[in-house]
Every structure is written in structure tokens, then in C-alpha cells.
Residue, then its C-alpha position, 0 to 999 in steps of 0.5 A: m273072474s272067469f279065465d281060460s282054464s287051458a291057458p298057462l297059469v302065469q304068462i309074462s309078456d315083454l316084461n321090463f323092470a328098472y329101479d329108477s334108471r337102472p334096468i333089472l329085467t329086459g324083455i322077459n317072456l315066459e309061461i308057467p303051465r298049470g300043474k308044472l314045476v318050472a325052475i328059474m336059474g341064473t347067476s347071482g344078481c340076474g333078477k330072479t328074485t325080482l321076477l318072483r316079486l313082480i309075480g306076487g305084486q310086490l313090484r309093478p312092471s316098468q313095461g309089459q305084463v304079468v298075468v296070473a290066472g287071467q289077471n294082470v297083476g300090475s293093474l290090480s287094486s290093493s284088495e284085488l291083489f290081496t285076494l289073489r295072493r291068498r291063492m299063492g304060497m311062498l317059501f322064502q329063502f331060509g324059511a322065515l319062520f316067526t321065531d316067537l311062534s311054535v311050529y303049530d302056530n306058524v302053520a296055523f297063522p295063514l289059516r287064522e289070518n285068511t279064513n273064519l274056520p273054527e279052531a278045531l278044524i284049523h287044528d286038523l288042517v295044521l296036523m295034516k300039513l305037518h304030516a305031509v312034510g313029516l313033522r306032525g310030531a314036532h308041532r309043539l317045538m319052537p323054531n330055535e329047536l329045529s334043524g335047518g332042514m326041519a325049519r324049511r319043511v315047517a315053512l313049506a307046510r305053512a306055505i301050502a296051508l291054504d292049498p295054493m294054486l301057485m307056489m313060489y320058492d326062493e332058493p329052497f335048497a340054500g344051506l341044507d345038508p345033502i339029506s335035507l336037500s333031497i327030502t326038500g326036493e322030493l317034497i316040492r315035487k310031490l306036493n306040487d302034484a298032490l295040490g295040482a298046483s303050478s310052481i316056480m322055483v328060483t334056485h342055483d342047485v343044478p343036480e337036484s333041480l334037474k331031477i324034479v322040474d319040468y322046465i327050466y329058464f336060464m337068466a343072465g343080465g336081466k334076460i332069458v338066455a336059454q330054456g328047455t326041459p331037463d333033457d334039453i339042458r343036459n344035452s345043451t351045447d349053449p356056452f352059457v348053459h354048459q358053463f352053468i351046469w358044469g360050474e366052470s370058472d370061465g366062459p360067457v360069465p368071465f372069471h376076470y372083471p373087465a380091465p385093460t390087459y395085464a401087460a398094458e397096465l404094468i407098462e403104464r405103471g412102469d412109465r409113470h415111475v420113469 
């Protein structure tokens, strides 16, 4: 299928999504330009991972469109969707390696499942991908022999095995020590540029993200409430962005769950016991 190569790789327009009658996403509009690394940030439960699932076609929009490489994901047949997904890579939170397969076989899995390449060529490609993440020497190890940071890098090598045009990362820094976190961040940036891919990264890690991404969307309550470049975000006076960036306990996202005033509740309790 032909499409405008100058258009953003991902275009989301007026997107709404709900589970039954419970709204999750409302009026989402965003673009992921070709070759860029874009972060989606926001509070827990605001719909970030749901957005990734809509882009990957695991979920269908209640309203609006998700267009990837010129194709409306929500209207694709199963076979068309599987073809599109072969051009996507996904790094799941905590890696999600196959525990009964070696490092080598984990990375070889998408190549064996989606291509007819001879095993000799798969061997060379697997070692190439592992070398890119610094773990060629670990190809014989099993997942239970890896540290958390190593497992995340193996999962990244598996995600790029088919040289995807779109990479999606769901909390790639979760649970990593500072050294592993920095290594993972640098790899995400370098691999995005080397592949010429577009990347979407759902993350809570502000310092590392601001170092590597090109653009940031902030979500709250299922909506995009702010957006900008890293410099825009650092200098933002928007109350929500300021609270999120600096990790303040109170602000647009309140510390206290909605409740009557403390004094009123104490008086009411006292009146009940008179």
C-alpha cells in the first residue's frame, strides 16, 4: 500500500476509547514523526499503555482513528494487521523473555516465526542484534542467569530483530539500577537513529527521558494536557507539567482523595454521638 513518506508515521485523530461505559481516552490527537523518539508521560492509570495497544491493534477505537504508515489500524483485517505488526517492535515492561529459551533463541524467535531465512543467516543476524546491545557473549545463557538490566537488553535485541519501522516501549526503565537505566536509555536513542525508525516510549522516568527524546506528550485523566520539546518541558510554567517534572506531592494531581473537609467530618461524627 502506497502512502505519503513525508507524513508522520503515526497519526492519531480525535481518538476515544472506553471499556463498556467507562471512558479511558478522550479526544486524543498526536503525531509521531518519522525518525523521531517521542515520550508519552503521565500519572499511573491515565491511559498510556492503552494508547500503545490501540496503535498495535490489540484494541479498537470507540471513536476516531489510529493511522500507522498510512493504514487505519482499526479497520484492518486480521491478516492485514499481522502484516503491519511485523513492521513494529515492542519492548514490554520487564522484558517478557521466554523463560525456557536461551538468549540466542529468544532473539531468533521472531526471525524464525516471520521469515523463511536459513538458519545460518538467522545465526548471523542474532549475533548482530546481540552485539548491538553489548551481549553477544551472553547468547548461550538462560533468562534466569541474567541481571535485570541484561534481560532488558536481550528483550531490546529481540524487539529490533526484524528492523521495525516503529518501536514501542512500555516503561523501559522500570526496576533498573542507575547504570542499567543509563545504558538502556542510550541504546534506545542510538538504535532508533541507526534503524531510521520512529519510537514511542511510555515512561515515568523524567531525567532519562528528557536526555534522549525529541518530543513529549503529557496525559492526565485520559487526555493530553501538555506537550513540547525537552526544552519546552524544562521551562514550562504549566502547573501539571511542573508538578510532574519536579515530583511535587500536591498540585493539579492532589495529594488528598476528594472528601468533605476534615473539620466538617469530625463535627458530623461528634453530632452522631451526642
